[in-house]
N, C-alpha and C positions, 0 to 999 in steps of 0.2 A: 249649329245653325249657320249657314253662310250669310254674310252681310249682303245687303242689296248693293250690287256693284254697278247697276245700270247708270246712275249719274256719273260715276267716275269713269266708266267706260266711254260714255258720251263725251266727257271732257277730253279724254285721250284721243278720241276720234277727231274732235275739233282741233286739237293741238296738232295732230298729223296733218290735217287739211290746212292749217295755218302755216306750217312749214312749207307745204307744197305751193301756197300762194305767195308767201314771202320770198321764197328763193327760186321762184320760176324764172327760167331763162338765164340763170347765172352760170357763169363758166369760170374755169381756171384762166389765168391771165395768158395772153397770146404768146408771151415769151417764156412761159413756164417750161422747164425741162426736167428730165429724169434719166437715170441710167438705163440704157437699153440692154445692158448686160444682166443687171440684177433686178430691175423693176419690170420692164415690159417694152413693148415695141412702140415705134413712133405712131403707128396707126392707133394703138391704145391711148397714147397720150393725146392724140387729136380728139378722141371721144370726150376727154375732159374739157376740151375747149369748144365742144358742141353742145348747145343747151338742150336739156330735157330729154336726153337719150338714156335709156336704161342701160346700166352697166351689168355685164355678167358677174355672177357671185365671186368668181376668183379676182376679176379686175377690181371689183369694189373692195375686196379684202386687201389687195396689195396697195390700193390707194389710201385707205384710212390707216393702214399700218405703217406706211412710209413716213419716216421722221424728218426728211430732208427737203421738203418742198420749199421753193424760194418764197412763195406766198401761200402758206398753209391755210390762212383764212379763206382765200378765194377758192381753194380746192375743197375745203370743207363745206362752203356754201354750195358749191356745185353738186356735191354728193348728198347733202343732208336730207332732202325729202325721201330719197330711196334708202339711205342709210337708216333713218329713224324707223321706217316701216319694217326693215329687215331686223332691226334690234328688237322691236316689240313682238315680232313674230317668232323670236328665239333662233334666228338663222344666222347670227353673228357669233362666232366662237373666238376666243382669245386664249392662246396657249398658256399665258402666264396669269390670266384673271381679267375680269371686266374693268379693273382699274386702268388697264391699257387703253380701253375704249374711251374712258374719261380723259386720258392723257391726250388722245387725238383731239378732243374738244378743246382742251387747255392750249395746245399748240396753235390752234386757230385763233386764240385770243378773243373768243366770241363775246366775252363780257364788255369788250371795247367796241363792238359793232354799234351801228345806228340803233336808236332805241326800238324801232320796230323789229329789227332783226334779232337783237339780243333778247327782246321780250318774247319772241316766238320760241326761241331756245329754252329760255327759263320755263315757259309754259309747258313745253314738251317734257322737260325733265320732271317738273312737279307733277304733271298729270300721269306720267308713267310710274313714278315713284308711289303716288297715291294709289293707282290701280293695282300695283303689285303688292302693296301692303294688305289690300282687302282680298287678294286672290289666294285661296288655299293652296294652290299649286302654280305659282308664277313661272313663266317661261325661263326667267333668270332668277336664281335664289336671291332672296332679299339682301342678304349680307353682301353678295357680289354687286348688286345694283346700288347699294349704299356706297360702296367703295368707288364705283363708277361716277356717281353723282358728286361725291366728295372730291374726287380728283378733277372732274370737269370744272367744278365751281371754286375749288380751293377752300371750301368750308364744309363743316359738318353740321353747323347750327340749323339751317333751314330744314334739312332732312330729319334731323332729331326732333325738331318742333313738330313736324307733321306726324311722326311716329308717336310722340307723347300725347298728341291730341286725339289719337284714335284708340279708343278703348273697345276691343272686341277680341274674343278668343283667337280668331285668325291672326290678328296683329301680334298678340301675345305669343302665339306659337312661333311665329317668325322671329320674335325676340329671343326666345329660348334657343332656337336653332343658331341664330347669330352669335349669341353668347358662347355656345359650345364651339363654334368655329373660331371666335376671337380670344377666348380666354388664355390660350397657350402663349400667344405673343404678349398680350396685356400683362400677364403675370411676370414678365421680364421687362416690362416698361417699353415695349416696342409696338409701333402701329401695325395692325394686322394686314396691311397691304403696303406695297412699295409706293412711295409718293415723292413727287418733285416739289411738294409744298413744305410748310413748316411742320415736320412730323411730330415734333414734341408738343406743339400747340394743339394739333389735331388729336393726338393720343390722349392728352390731358383732358380735353373737353369731352371726348368719347368716354373715357374711363369714369369721369365725374358723373356724367349722365347716367351710365349703367348703374353705378353705386346708388344713385338717387332714385332712379325710376324702375330698374329692373326687378328688384326682389318681390314687390307686391304682384307684379304682372307674372313673374315666373311661378309664384305660389298659385296664382289663378288657374294655370294650366298644368298643375301638379308636376312641375319640374323637380328633378332629383335634389335632395339635400346637398349632394356633392356639388351640383351646379350652383346652388345658392351660396355655398361656402366660397366657391371660386370668385363670385361677384363681390363677396365681402372682402376677400383677400385683395382684389384689385384696388380696393380703397385704402389698403394699408401700404406701408413701405418699409424697407430695410428689415431689420431683425423681427419686427412686429409681424411681417409677412412670412419671412423665411423660417422663423421658429414656430409658426403656428402649427398645431398638430394636423390640420387639414391642407397644409400647403403640399402640393404634389411634387415631390422630388423626382425629376425625370430628366433625361438628357435633352439638351437644346442644341 
């Protein structure tokens, strides 16, 4: 049975509207520049200094991907209402994974923005995360969105707390799929995505949470015994892990 997603969809819709209101009429700085050989034309740059003009998909992509804006926060505020709509519609692709999108947020230093602005971003991320957890077929796989939110915020705690509070077969199936994606790296004590934050702290918290919370929920959706053993092994270290008969000896 599908969960009733109407309330969380309404919350996401309101969050998107909140971004549109909060960042209306914002632009890149007038002295912002970019390489016309590798990024785009002066005319395209001028669009970022013009408020509330929709960017074509390719220009939007080049804008959020560029790591070298002089004032990344101003550029992010300029594109955020449109960028967020494209994200929730599944129209934003990242070659290396959605954590790259989170990195765009991080470069904008959005958590240091004024309270109304940072609050609007928090609400968008929370609302999208909640909506995706309750969606049997989210436009962005939950494990990818988790990495995006973690990289955007520098934390895994708030996203794990939401997941832990939601007990439903849909959220549990997402957990089984995430464990299947993550166990390869976690079994060699690596974070499952590339991060610019404290990787060891993030990995430790994620691993501890999985060992504590995942087994019961994986059993509830008939996950394989092999996957359950992988979670158990994540909680071990050294020879206790490597010498276990269920440890998967495979090339890394």
